[in-house]
N, C-alpha and C positions, 0 to 999 in steps of 0.2 A: 843305457840301462835296460831298455826294452829288449835289445838284442841278446844281452846276457841272460835275461829271464827266459827268453825263448829257447836258447841253447841248453840252459839248465833243465828246463821242462822236457825237452826232447831226450836228453840223456837219462833223466829219471824215468821217462816212459820206456825207453829201451831196456833199462835195468829191471824195471817192473815186469815187462814182458818176458825177459830172459829168466828171471827168478820164478815167475809163475809157470813157465813152460818146464823148467827144471823140476819143480815140485810135482807137476802133473806126471812127468816121466817116472818119478819114483813110485807114484801110486799105481800107474797103469802097467808098469813093468817091474814088479817086485823081484828082489834077488838078482837084479842085473839083467833080467831077460829082456831082450830088445823087441820092440813092437815090429821091427822089420822082419824078425824071424817068423812072426805070426803071419806076415803078409806074403813074403816071397823067399823064405829061406836065405836070408841075408848072410853072406860069408864074411865073418869077422876078420879073416886073414886077408881079404882083398877089399880095400877101400877104393871105389871107382874114382879115377882121375877124369876130369871133364874138360873138353874143349868146346867152345861155343861161338856162335856168331849171332848178332842181333841187329835189329833196325827198329826205329820208333820215332815218336814225336815229343818235342819239348813244348810245354806251355810256359812261356817266359813272362815274368812279372817285373817290370822296371819301375823304379820310383826315384824321385830326386826332390831336393828342396831348392827353391829359387827365392833369392832376395833381390828386390828391385830398389834402385836408388833414384828413380825418376818416375813421374806419373805415367802409367801405361794402362791400356784397356784390358778387357777380360779375356781376350783371345789367347793369351799366353798362360793363363791359369791352368788350362788343360794339359800343359806339358809336364806336370808334376807326376804323372803316372802314364804307363803304356803297357800293352800286353800283346802277345802274338804267339803263333805256332811256328816251329822250325824243326828240321829233321836231324837225326843223328844215326850213325852207323858204328858198330863196335865189334870187337873180338874179345874173348875172355878165356882165362884158364882158372880152374877150380881145383885146389888141392885139399883132400880131406884130412882132418886131424883125428877124427873117430867116426862112429856111425851117424852122428847127427851134427857135427861141427866141421867147419872147413874155412879156408881162406881163399878169396878170389882176387884176381887182378884183371881189370878191364881197361882196354885201350880203345878210345873212340875218336872219330871225327865228329865234332859237335858244333852245330850252328845255333846261334842265338839271334832271335829277331823279336822286335817289339814295335808296335805301331799305335798311333792315336789320331783320331779325327778331332780337330779343334774348331770351335765356332764362337764368334763373339765380335768385339770391335777393338780398334786401336786408334790412337790419334795420329794425324799426319803432322807435317812440320808446322802447319798453321794452327795446330791444336784443335782441329775439327775431327770429331769421332767418325770413323768409317767402319761399316760392317765388313767383316772378313771371315773367310773360311780357310781351312788348311788341313793337310795330311802330312804328318811327320813320322818317319820311321828310322830305325837304327838296326844295323846288322853287323855281327862279328862272328868269325869262325875260330874254333879252338881245337887243339889236340888235347884230349882229356885222359888223364891217368887216375884210376880210382882203385886203390887197394881196400878190400872189404873183409870183415868177419861175417861168416854165414852160420846161421843156426837153423836146423830143421826141426819143426814141430812134429812132423811125421815124415814118411818117405816122399811126400809130394810138396807140402806147404813149408816155406822157409822165409826167413827174414835176413836182410843184410844191413850192416851199418859200418861206416868208416869215413875217412877223409876223401875229398875229391880235389884234384889239381887241374886247373884249366890254363893251358899255355896258348897265348894268342898266336894264330897262324896266318892271319890276314889283316888288312886294314879294317878299322872300325869306320863304317860308312854311315853317314846321316843324310837322309833325303828330305827335302822340303818341297811341297806342292801347295802354293799359296795363291789366294785370289782376294781382291778387294773390290767392293762394289762402288761404282761411281768415281773411281780414281785409278791411279797406277801405283804399282808397288814401290817405285822409286821415291814416292812422296811419303812413304812410311819409314820412320827413322830406324826401327829395328832391322828391317830388311837391308838398309844401307850400312848399319853398324856391323852386320855379319860379314861385310867385305865384298858383297855381291856387286856393288858399284852401280852407276847409272845404266839405264836401259837393260837391266838384267831380266832374264827369263823368269817366269813364275815357278818353274820346276827345276830344282838344282840338287845335285848330290855332291857331297864333299867328304873328305877323310878327316877324322878327328886328329888334331895336331899331336905330334909325338910327345910333347910335354904333358899332355893330358891322358895318354894311354896308360893302361895297367896291363903289363905284359903277362903276368902270372897271377891268377886268382886262386884262392884256397877256400874250401867250404866243407860242410858236413853233408853226407848222404845217408838217408834211411830208406829201405825198400822192402816190399813184400812181393813174393813170387810163388808160382805154382807150376810143378812139373807135370805135364800131360804126356804119358807114354804113347808114342805113335808107331814104334817098332822096337825090336830088341835093342836096348842100349841107346835109343834115340828118343829125345823128348822135345816137345814144343812147350816153351816156357814164357807165358805172359807175366809181365812185372809192372808194378807201379812204384815210383820212387819220388822222393822229394830232396832237392838240392838247396840247402840253405847256405848261401855264400857269405863268408866272413870278409872277403876283400871287395873293394869297390869295383864297379864296372868301368868307371872312368874316375880320374882324379878331379878334385874340385877345380873349377875354372871361373874366369872372369870375362865379362864382355865390356870392352872399352869404347869410349867415344873416339871415333876416328880422327877428330879434329884436335881435341885437347887431352886425350888419353885418360880422362876421368872414368872411374868405374861406374858402369850403368847397371850391371846385373851380375850376381854371383850364383853359380850352380854348385850345390854341395850334396854330399852323401848320395851319389849315384849308385844304386844297388840293383842287381838283377838276380832273382831267385827263380827256380824252375821246378815244375811238376813234370815228371818224365813218364811216358808210356812206352813200353818196349815189348817186343815179341822176339824171343830167342829160339834158336835151334841148338840143342846141346847133344853132344856125343860122349858117352861113357866109355872108358877104356880100363 
């Protein structure tokens, strides 16, 4: 229900911004006169076609719900959220519909990364609490296709809105770096349940099983950008965007006791949303 409310709010905000900008356009440019004509003799017969490249950073926010079916310590409570920065690279084309509207298509190589430091305790096989620390991270790489509607508030400031499609292009890797004070990790049940076995190292990386992968994720993207002219028909374009994903980052999963196959823990609703910072170089034709 909360997700539906957030999507509805975002769409309403976009419609409000669009309608406000449209009403301001009528006031500022009566009788159809374009503001662009006042600034640089905009040619109505020639709508510039744009090719661009961009690079930037994603700030990724991962969340999940964990249900435990045996007594455990506080160390794992910190796994319900994580965050981190990761890079992206992209190319885009922009086709104008009129002097202040257009459609964009962006193709990107998009990395997603999140990390969390955890600190607390857990019980060993003798039910003795042991102080523990850990560093857990997850990384996945995607090919991202994002078709967008663009609306210009003036010749420089614009907004974009539309769907974004993320297609998994590598393994989803999860890394664990754990330590336990006054004991060894092999005496901690959770470490053994993960399948690391006896005499395991404290730092391990493994791939998410195929049955838990989500190969294609779909979401909504809303962005604001500004065109800074640096030469004739060339612009430097900083942008800020928000990607609200509708698809899960991973499917719901279960952790089983290795001896009797009973369910120890369930992980549900694994989601990752991103705030995107991008700097583009656009060429008008």
